[in-house]
C-alpha positions as CSV (number, residue, x, y, z in Angstrom):
1,X,67.2,85.1,143.9
2,X,70.7,83.8,143.5
3,X,72.7,82.9,140.2
4,X,71.9,78.9,140.8
5,X,68.5,79.8,141.5
6,X,67.9,82.0,137.7
7,X,70.1,78.5,136.5
8,X,67.4,76.1,137.9
9,X,64.9,78.2,136.3
10,X,66.9,78.4,132.8
11,X,67.6,74.7,133.1
12,X,63.5,73.8,133.7
13,X,62.2,76.5,131.1
14,X,64.6,74.0,128.8
15,X,63.3,71.3,129.4
16,X,60.6,70.8,132.8
17,X,61.0,66.8,133.0
18,X,64.6,66.8,134.1
19,X,65.3,64.5,137.2
20,X,66.3,66.4,140.3
21,X,69.3,64.5,140.0
22,X,70.2,65.9,136.4
23,X,69.1,69.3,137.5
24,X,71.7,69.2,140.3
25,X,74.1,68.1,138.0
26,X,73.3,70.7,135.4
27,X,73.3,73.5,138.2
28,X,76.3,72.5,140.3
29,X,74.3,71.0,143.4
30,X,73.7,67.9,145.0
31,X,70.1,66.5,144.6
32,X,68.8,67.6,148.6
33,X,69.8,71.1,148.1
34,X,68.4,71.4,144.6
35,X,65.3,70.1,145.2
36,X,65.0,72.1,148.3
37,X,65.7,75.3,145.8
38,X,62.9,74.3,143.2
39,X,60.2,73.4,146.0
40,X,61.1,77.1,147.2
41,X,60.9,78.7,144.1
42,X,57.3,76.4,143.5
43,X,56.0,77.4,146.9
44,X,57.1,81.4,146.0
45,X,55.2,81.1,142.9
46,X,58.3,81.6,140.9
47,X,57.7,78.6,139.2
48,X,53.7,78.4,138.2
49,X,53.4,75.0,136.9
50,X,54.9,72.3,134.2
51,X,53.2,72.2,130.9
52,X,53.8,69.7,127.9
53,X,54.4,71.7,124.5
54,X,52.0,70.2,121.8
55,X,52.1,70.5,117.8
56,X,48.7,72.4,116.8
57,X,48.8,70.3,114.0
58,X,49.0,66.9,115.7
59,X,45.2,68.1,117.8
60,X,43.9,69.4,114.6
61,X,44.2,73.2,115.4
62,X,47.1,74.5,113.2
63,X,45.1,77.4,111.8
64,X,45.9,80.0,114.5
65,X,44.2,83.6,114.4
66,X,45.4,86.7,116.0
67,X,42.3,88.9,116.8
68,X,42.2,92.3,117.9
69,X,38.6,93.4,119.4
70,X,37.1,96.8,120.9
71,X,35.0,96.5,123.9
72,X,32.9,99.2,125.4
73,X,35.0,100.9,127.7
74,X,33.3,100.2,130.8
75,X,34.0,98.0,133.9
76,X,30.5,95.7,133.3
77,X,30.9,95.7,129.7
78,X,34.8,94.6,130.4
79,X,34.0,92.3,133.1
80,X,31.6,90.3,131.4
81,X,33.7,89.8,128.2
82,X,36.5,88.4,130.3
83,X,34.0,86.4,131.8
84,X,32.7,85.0,128.5
85,X,36.3,84.6,127.1
86,X,36.8,81.9,129.9
87,X,34.3,79.7,128.3
88,X,35.9,79.4,124.7
89,X,38.4,76.6,124.8
90,X,39.4,78.0,121.1
91,X,41.0,81.4,122.6
92,X,44.2,79.7,123.6
93,X,45.7,83.5,125.1
94,X,44.0,86.8,125.8
95,X,45.3,90.2,126.6
96,X,43.5,93.6,127.9
97,X,45.8,96.3,126.1
98,X,46.5,100.0,127.5
99,X,44.4,101.9,123.9
100,X,43.8,100.4,120.6
101,X,43.1,97.7,120.4
102,X,41.4,97.2,123.7
103,X,41.9,93.0,123.5
104,X,44.3,90.6,121.7
105,X,43.2,87.5,121.6
106,X,45.3,84.3,120.0
107,X,42.8,81.4,118.8
108,X,43.2,77.9,117.5
109,X,41.0,76.2,115.5
110,X,41.0,73.4,112.8
111,X,40.9,75.9,109.3
112,X,39.4,78.8,108.3
113,X,35.7,77.0,108.4
114,X,36.1,76.4,111.5
115,X,36.9,80.0,112.7
116,X,34.5,81.7,110.6
117,X,31.8,79.4,112.8
118,X,33.4,80.5,115.9
119,X,33.9,84.5,114.8
120,X,30.1,83.9,113.5
121,X,28.7,82.4,116.4
122,X,30.8,83.0,119.5
123,X,32.9,86.4,119.1
124,X,30.7,88.1,117.4
125,X,27.9,87.8,119.6
126,X,29.7,88.7,122.9
127,X,28.1,91.5,124.5
128,X,29.7,94.8,124.7
129,X,31.4,94.0,121.6
130,X,32.1,97.1,119.2
131,X,34.7,95.9,116.9
132,X,36.4,92.6,115.7
133,X,39.2,92.3,113.5
134,X,41.1,89.1,112.6
135,X,44.8,88.7,111.2
136,X,45.5,85.0,109.7
137,X,48.8,83.7,110.8
138,X,50.9,82.8,108.1
139,X,54.3,81.4,110.0
140,X,55.4,81.2,113.0
141,X,58.8,82.7,113.4
142,X,60.0,82.7,116.7
143,X,58.4,80.0,118.8
144,X,58.0,80.8,123.0
145,X,61.2,79.4,124.6
146,X,60.6,80.9,128.2
147,X,61.5,84.1,130.2
148,X,64.9,85.4,130.1
149,X,66.4,84.8,133.6
150,X,69.3,86.7,133.3
151,X,70.2,89.0,136.3
């Protein structure tokens, strides 16, 4: 990956809706070689997709919670837990961690009542769970802006 590819990635992370013409101009290429590079980055899996960034409040999910969960440390329990998380749309991010806690979730719901319902009806009923701790997000200080792509 050369500096032009990195520039393409930087520009697309900033604005994924750029036309090829605008992107090419920003990175100092003509449209055809720029398009080839973008396609190659997509085929190589460097660019994994394009998404719209949505205001959580606008879709009724402005209440966010970070949840640390301990799961029994055996393969069957971990696999069952991870599969069950895929079926809970309120869990918008999930990470298995080394050490304690074993898992960290980011959850987006409407309000504390919705979170309490999720906690009681879904989270605490997942098999293999030994502990659930919740931290309510007060304020997002830094928004995700993409990965640094400098070499």
